[in-house]
N, C-alpha and C positions, 0 to 999 in steps of 0.2 A: 323707462323713466325710473329714477331712484328717488324714493321719498326720504325725508330726513330720517336718520338712524333711529330705530325704535327700541333696540335691545340695550342701549346704554342708559343707565339710570343712576341717579345720585341717591344718597341717603335721604330718607323721607319719602321715597316712592316705593316701588315694588319690593325692594330689598329690606325695607325697614318695617318689621312686623308691627311696631307700635304706632306707625303713622295711620291716622284716620283719613282714608281717601274718599269716604262717602260724600262729604260736602262737595268735593271737586267733581265727583261722578254725577251728582245732582245738577250742577251747573252745566256739565257736558251734555247731559240728557236734554237740557233745554235747547242746546244747539241742534241736536238731532231732530227734535220736535220742530224747530223753526224751519230748517231747510226742507224737511218733508212737507210741512204746511205750505210754504211758499211755492215749492215745485208743483204741487197739485192744484194750487189756485189757477195755474195755467189751464187745467182741465176745464174750468168754468170760464176762463178768460177767452179761450180760443173761439168758441161759437159766438161770443159777444163781439170780438174784433172782426170776425167774419161778417157779421151783420153791419157793423159800423163802417167798415171799409169796403164792403161788397167784394170779398175775397173769394178766389177759387180754393179748392181743397189744397192744391199745391202751395199757394201763398199762405194759407192758414197753417199748414204743418211746417212751413219754413220758419214760422215764429218759434215753434218748439225745437227745430233744428238749430237755430241760433243759440238757444239755451244750452244745448248739449255740445255744440262746437266749443263752447267755453272750456269744457273739460279737457279737450285736446289741446287748445291754445294755451290755457293758463296752468295746466298741470305742472310742467317743469318750472316755470317762474315761481309757482307756489312753493315747491320743494326748496328752491334756492332761497326764497324769502324766509322760510322757517329756519334754515341753517344759519342765516345771518341774524335773525331777530329773536329766535326761540319760539316755543309753542304759544306761550301766553300772549305775547305781543302780536303774533301772527293771527291768533283767533280774534283779538280785538280789531285788527286791521280788516279781517274778513267780514266781521259784523258791520263795521263802518262802511265798507264798500257796498254791502248789501243794502244798508239804509240809504246810501247815496243813490243807488239804482232805483229803489222804491220811490224816492222823491222825484226822480227823473220822469216817473209815470205821470206826474202832475202836468208838466208842460206838454207831454205827449197827448194827454187828454184834452188840454185846452186848445191845441192847434186845430183839430187833432191830426196826428202824423203817424203813419205806418212806420216810417223810417226811424223816428225818435223812439217809438215803442220798441222796435227791434234793438236799438242801442241800449235802452233802459234795461230790458230783459237780459242782454248780454252782460251788463255791469252787475246785475243781481247774481247771475249765474257764476260770474268770476269770483265773487265773494264766497259763494257756496263751495266752489271748487277748492278755495284755500281752506275753508273749514273742513271739507272732506279729507284733504291730505293731512291736515294737522290733527283733527279730532280722533280719527280711527286708530292710528298708532298710539296716541296719547292715552286713550281709554285702555288699550291693551297692557300698558306698563305701569299705570299709577297704583295698581293693587297687586296682590299675590299672583304670580305667574299661573298657578294651578287653577285660578278662577277667571282667567282672562276671557275665555269663551263665554262664560256666564255673563260677565259685564258687557261684552259686546252685544250679546243677545238682548240684554235688558235695555240698552240705549236704542237698539234697533226697534224695539217695541214702542218706544216713545216716538221714533220716526214714523212708525205706522199709525200711531195715534194722531200725529199731525196730518198725515195723508187722509185719515178718516174724517177729521173735523173740517178740513179745508173746503170740500165741496159745499157743506152747509153754510160756511162763512161766505164763500163766493156766490153761492146761489141766493143768499139773503141780501147781501150788500151790493151785489152787481146785477145779477140776472133778474131778480124779483123787482128791482127798482128801475128797469128799463122797458121800453116798448118792445124792442126785439126779443128780450128775454122772456116776456110774457105773451108772445104771439106765436102762432103756429108757423111751421116752415112754409116759406113762400110769400109771407106777408111783406109788402113793399113799404119801406119807410121813407118819409120826406127828409130833406136835408136838415131841417130843424130837429127832427126826431133823432137822426143819426148823431148830431152834435150833442144833444142832451144825453143820449146813451153813452157817448164817449166819455163825458164828464163824470159819469157814475163810477168810474174807476178811481177817482181822486181820493175819496174818503178811505176806502179799504187800504190803499197803499200808504197813505199818511199814517194810519193806525199801525201798519206793519213796521214802518220806519221808526216810529216812536218806541215800539216794543224792542226793536233791534238795538236802538241806542241805549235803552235801559239795561238790557242784558250785557252790552259791551261795558257799561259803567260798573255794573256789579262784578264782572270778571276782572276789570281793571283794579278794583279795590279788594279783590279776593286774594287769598294766599295760595295760589296754585303751585304745586311742587314743580321744580325745574328738572328737566331731563339732561343728564350729563353726556359726555362724549369721550370718556376716559379710555374706552377700548376700541374706538373707531378705527385706529390705525391697524390694529390686529385684524379686525373684520375685513378691512380693505385688502390686506395681504392675502387672507384666505380666499376672498372672492376672485382674485386674479387667477387662481388655479382652476376655477370652475366655470362652467358655461350653463346659462339658462336654457339654451336650446337643446340640451340633452334630457330635459324633463318634459316628456310628452304630455303629462297631465297639465302643465302650464302652457305649453305650445298650443294645445287645443282648448285650454281653458280661457285664454284671452279672447279668441273669437266667440266662445260660448257666452261670455259676459256681454260682448259687443252685440251679438245676435239676440240674446235675451232682452237687452234694453230696447231693441227695435220692437219686439213683441209687446213689452210692458207699456212703453210710451205710446205706441201706435193705438193700442186698445184704449188706454186712459184718455188720450186726447181727441179721439174720434168717437168716443162713447156717446156724448151728448148729441153730436151731429147725426149719429146712427139712430139713437132712440127716438128722435123727433120725426123721423121719416114717416110718412103716412102709412106705408106698408109694414112698418115695424111696430112702434107703440103709439104713434100719433099724439105725442104729448108736447108740452111747451119745454123750452130749455130750462126754465126754473124747476119744473117737475123732474126733468131728467137728471138735474144736479143731485137730487135726493137719491136717485137710483145709483148714480156714480159713487156716492158715499158708501153704498152697500158693497160695491166692488172693492173699495179700499178697506172697508171693514172686514170683508172676507179675507183679505191679505193679512190683516192684523191677527185675526183669529187663527189663520193658517200658520203664522209664525209662532204663536204661542203653542199650538198643537204640534207643530213641526219640531220645536225645541225638545218636546217630550219624546216624540217618535224617534228622533235622531239619537236619543240615548238608548233606545231599544233595538234599532235596526241600522244596518250599514248605510252610510251616506249615499253611496251610488245607487243602491236599490230604492231608497226613499226618493231620491231625485228622479229616478226612472218612473216610479209610480205617479208622482206629481206631474211630471212632463206628459205622461200618457193621458192623464185626466185633462190637462190643459189642451192637448191636441184634440181630444174628442169633443170638448165643449166648443172649441174654435171651429171645428168642422160644422157643428150645429149652428153657430153664428153666421157662417158663410152660406148655409143652405136653407135654413128654416125661415119662415115668415111669421109676422106678428110678434107679440110680446115674448114668445118662446126664444126668438133669436136674441132679444135684449137680455133675457135671463141667462143665456149661455155666456154673454160677455160679462155679466155680473159674477158668474161662477168661476170664470177664469182667474179671478183674484185669488181664489184658494189655490189653484194650480201654480200660480206664479209666486206664491208667498215665500217658499223656501229656496227658490232658484238662486238668487244672488248669494246668500250666505253659503249655500251648499257648494255652488260652483267655486266660490272664492276659497273655501276651506280645502276643497280637493285640488284646486289649482296650485296652492302653495305647499302641498304635502311633500315632504322629503327634500325641500330646497335648502335647508340648513342655513349657511351664511348668505345664501342668495335670496332669502325670504323677503328682505326689504325691496330688492329690485323687482322680484316677482310680484309683490303686492302693488308696487307702483304701476307695473304694466296692467294689472287687472283693474286698478282704479282708472287709469287712462282709457280703458276699454269702455267705460261708461259713456264715452263720446258716441257710442253706437246709437244712442237715442236720437242723434242728429239725423239719422237716416229715416226717421219717420216721414221726412219729406218724400221719400220714395213711395210710401204707402199713399200719401196725398196725391201723388202723380198717378198712381194706379187707380185711385178712386175717381179722378177726373176722366181717365181713359175708359175704364171698364165698370164703373159704378162703385159706390162706397162699400156695399156688402161683399162684392167680389174681391175687394182689396184685402179682405181678411184672410185670403188664401196665403198671402205673404206671412201672416202670423202663424198659420198652420205649419208652414215650412220652417219657421224659427223654432217652434216646439219640437219638430222632428230632429233638428240638429241638437237641441238640448238633450233629447232622449238618447240620441247616438252617443253624445258625450258621456252620459251617465253609464251607459252599457259598456262602452269600449274606450272612448277617448280619454276618460279620466284615469285609466289605469296607469300607474307609474311605469316607466320603461323597465325598471329593474324587475317589477312584478311580472311583466309580460315575458321578459327573457327567462325568468325562473320557470314560468309555466311552459314555455316552449322547450326548455331543456328537459323538463320532466316528461313532456310528451314524447320527445325524441328518445329519451332513455327507456321509456316504456315500450 
């Protein structure tokens, strides 16, 4: 998948040293915050919906799969829309689509309907996909090229802030206001209680829709710089002579992103269901939501620390260290009993913190004119989060705790990618030639 060209800019963006891009960056940071916030609300919504609709783990994780299927389905249409409308209008459309999806959660709660809930979440995720495809390259080009990595790290930190605060929001406005959310695992609810619990989602999503509309209005009235396309024909001619598939770091990086998302989303969205088990922590879903926030907080802390560590140590070695830590704590989550197993899941947030940015950076290394297409493929790989349904299926067959062995396998692949798969083909060929010569 090719995203809209990001290297072509007009005066007033990255090539204009006098242009003050900080107000635009602040607006874009709010987008990163909101899609991180809304995505993680699902972490508190899933156990709630499981109680309301009496779902199996497979049906519960299908909700999250629908969310990430949107990345695969809407990625290309989003790129085409950006090419036709420009970045600013595409961002406004994305926010409007998200607000529409949030409002669709009101009839989904009133009915209540599992199918309408899936539809509403797909609409929200489609809007987020458009924002992802538009905002990431936009952040990279609105300021000086030499500080693009710093800008991306900064807005990703706001994304982490959203993921950190969302469990508190969802726990307070959804779980703590419901019978299912304040009861221990195994409590049977009456039909009237299920209906009342379902309607508890209305207020949070109405509030989310209002905030999204306000942000869209602010961006509509803002003076965001336009990105030009003066050199796009030259770039297209250069790309015709090259092949993405000759870059092993990208070829193995796409499945690395895909597989990493299975691990991150599986842990995040089964965390509450795992923590409330009698043999683990034996707490209520509302209490577990607070511990889930600690996991996302660990990811936020890990990103800030990782941004410093990556300035001192090579990305492949840093990724290998974080992947090794994640693998060890996930083995603990799959084998230990009591609160220790829950704390292993909390700590995996630290291990996961740098994985996406590190894999992404190593995946596009050395692509040159193919960077846009490579970036598009890596963004599309976010759809790997849809396969969380496989972990739900494993949980139904073999038990929730045993399903975390799938996460262990994901960490092993990321570790392999850091050690060997991320090495550019040219580097390997040079090393092999040196060995042969010796």
